[in-house]
N, C-alpha and C positions, 0 to 999 in steps of 0.2 A: 653521294655526291650531291653536294649542296647544290640549293638552285633556286630563282627567283621565279617564284610560284602567284600568279594572280588566283583570285579566288571573289567570287561572284553570286551572291545568295547567301549571306548569314543567319539563317532561321534557326530550327529547333535543330537542326542537322548541321547546316554548315556554317554555325560558329565554333560548336565544339571541333568540327573535322578540320578546320582551319588552325584550331588551337593547337591543334594536335601536330599540325604542320611546322609551327612554332616552333613548340619544344622539341621536335627532329631536328633543330636548328635551320629550317629552310627560311628566306629571304619572305613575307608571302606581303601582296600587295593586295585589298581589298576593296570590296564596292558592294554596298546593300543599298534599296530603297528605302530605309527608317536610318536617319543616321546615330542612337543610340548602341544598335548593332555595331556599326563602324569605330563608335569610341570605345567600346568593348576590347576591340579587337587592336587597340591599336594602345590603348592601357597594357593591354600584354605582348605588345611588340610589333606590332604589324603595322603597313604602311597602307594610311585612307588614301582613296583614291575618290575622282569627282564623279565619274560616269562609267561605262562599261568601255567608253573608246580610249580613256586614260589608263585603263587596266590592259587594253588590248597593246598601247603605245610603249609600254615599259616593260612586259613579260612575254616569252617565247614559249611560256605553258600557263597555260588558265584552265581552272578549274569552276565548273558551273554549278551550283546546286538549288536550283528554284522550281515550281509548283509540277508546271506542267510543259506540254508541247510548245503552246503559246509565247511562255515566258522564254523558253529556249531561244525561240525563233527569234525572238526580239532583243534580247544579249546580243544574239552571233549575229543578225542581220538588219535588225531595227533601225531607229534612228539613233544617233550617236552610240552607234555599239562594236564590238571587239573588231567587226570587220572591216571598217574604218578606217582603220587603224593600224593593225596587226602585219607584220612582214609576212614576207612569204616564209614558209618552213615552219611559222606555230602551230603549233600543237592544243587544240581546244579538248580536252576531256571533261564530257557533260556526263555527270554522276545524279541528276535528275530522274526519275523515273519518269517516262515517256515514252508515247507510240512508235514502236521501231519503226514506222514505215516513215515515220517524220523523223526522226534520226536520220536514216536515208536520206532521202529528201534535204535536209538541214545542210548535211555532209557533203553531199554534191553542189551545192548552193556555195558551200564556204572553200571547196576544192577550185571552183573556177577561180577565188581568189589569192589559190596556193596556200590556204589554210586547211589542216587537218583535222578530222573530229572524230575521238573513239567515244563510244558511248560505255558507261561504266558503272551503271545503278549499283545501291547497294541495300542491302540488309540485315535487321537488327534492330531499327529503331534508336532512339536518342538515347538509350545507357551504353547499346555498344558505339554510338558515335563519342559519346564521350568517354571512355576507356579507350576507346581506339580500336575494337576488334571487330568492325564492319564485315562482314561479307561483300565481296565486290566481285560481280559480273563485268566482264569486258569483252565488247565488240570494237575491231577497227584491223589495222595491220599490224601482223603479228612482232615483225620488228621495235614500230612503235611502244607495244605493251610492253616488250624486253628492257625498251629505253629507259620506260617510267615507272615497272614494277616495284622499284625500290620505293618510289616517292608513293604511292598509292598506299604500299605496306604500312608508310607510316600513321596512316589512318584506320587499318583493318587487319583483323585476325587471320583473313586468307582473301587473293586476289587470283580469281580463275578467269584463262582467257576462253574463250568461247568459241568464237569465230571473227565471222567479219563486220562490217558497220552493221549496227541491226541487232545481232546475236546477244548483244546483251542487256538490253532492254527484255528483248524476247525471254530470257533466260529469267527476269525478275519480274517479268508479267507471270509466264508457268509458276515459279515462287509463290507469289500473290493469290491465282488460283487454289493451289494446294495448301497454302494455310487458312484462305475464307472458307474450304471446305471441311476442312479440318478442325476448325473452331466450330460449325453447323454441326458434323458430327459429336464433337464432344457435347455441345450445348444438348443436343435432342436424346443421346443418351443421359447424359443427367437428370433432364426433364422426364424421364420416362422413369427412371429409378426413384423418384421423387415422386409422381404420381403413384406407382405399383407401392409405395411405402417403404422402400429401402432407403438405409441413408447415402446420399450421395458422395459424401464424402469418404463414406466407408466402398461404397464401389468404386468410387475413384481409386484409392490406395491399392483395389482388388487386382483393377484392369492395366492400371500404367507400367506394370513390369511385365507383362506378355505381349505379344504380337500389337494389339490397341494403342499400345503405348506411344509418347511420339511427344517430341519437345517442343511444340505447339500446346498440347495438352496438359504438360508438366507449368508450362509457361500460364495459361488461361483457365485452366480449372478451376486452382485456389480465389482466383480472381471473381470469377463467376460465383462461388459460394459463397465467398464475404463482402459479394456483389462492390468489389473494389472495382471502379471503373474508370481510374483516374487514367488517361490516354499515355500510350507507348508509342501506339499507333492508334488515330483517331479513324473513327468507322467513314469520315466523309474522303480521307486521302485511299483509306481504301476501295470508297465508288471508285476513285477516277481512276485508281489502276483497274479498276475491274471494267470500265469502260474503253480505258485501251485495250486490254484483251480482246473483249468482246469486239470492239471497231477493227480491230487487227485478225479476227479470224474471220469476221465476213471477207475482209480484202484476199484472203486464203484458199475461203472455202473449207475450212475447219471448224465442226460442228462442238458447242460446248455448251451442255444443255445444264449440267451441273453448275456452272458459271450461273448463266442467266437466270437460275434460281434463285443462286446465293443473293444474287444483286437486285432480286426485288424484294429479298430478306432485307441488305441493307436498306432502302428504299423505306421501306417499313419505319426502319428506324431512326431515319432523317427528317418522315414527315411527324414523327412522334417527339421530334425535338433532342435527339440523341446523338446527333452527328460528328459531335465533338468527344463523345467520350468512346474509351478504346475499344478496339473491334471485335474485345469477348464480352460487348455488350448485345452482342447476335443473343444471346442467351436471354435478354431482355422480350426478346419475339416470342421464344418459345413460352417464356413465363407465360408472357400478354397471350397468346391462344388459348394455351394449356389451362390458366386462371390457377395457378400456383408459382408458388417463391421457394428457389433453389438456398437463399438464404437464410428460411426459416427454420 
């Protein structure tokens, strides 16, 4: 079914995601804080809005894709926001990666205005946003998930219902914990190989087919070995996600010692000016403390 969809946030992820909605035949009303991204989407067939409120006035389903919790709150509940003009029954699908506790809080405030929130963060980075094969984790009402499943699949390779509101972002934080620790483990193992006099490329090839093998290893080990840290997912964004994970863990009394340790490694990378690098740059931390280069 063709829908009129609002889309707020046309950054690295939001721009290709909204383009995929257009390719699927949906009518898309877009707003962004910078005009060039709006102009690019209009050229692709979208309708420009001048504010979040203007999007809210025009669309009964609105997707948000912004950096973090404060921006989601501002778009939904701040000045000139979606909730000022949205009709009761409007559904906001927040595809940002934010604190699940804040998803619940924003959802509760929107509900007082008759607006429903689903949290639907994504995994896959810019390449999968472009080719429309993102993994989407959704929290909210099951009947709402069912209604908008096909819409979400226009941007995704998989769309999975996780549970009530906040469960989507909880799943995303779990994903980010596993990815970060996995990257660190690969970095640590390849550093050991190099320091011990083995060829880290051959070690990688030897272990990738066994139990140690993973999607993360196959995606990130070649980048480490080639010193290709062009960002698919930046260190600074992973710091944001791990901050949300640690904050949420403190609220629910969950202990995340490995996550805390990886956070400190990423903070070292940020201090050294590598926050814009791909998160595979965790290898740079190990290279620094071990006085070795994986690329030599």
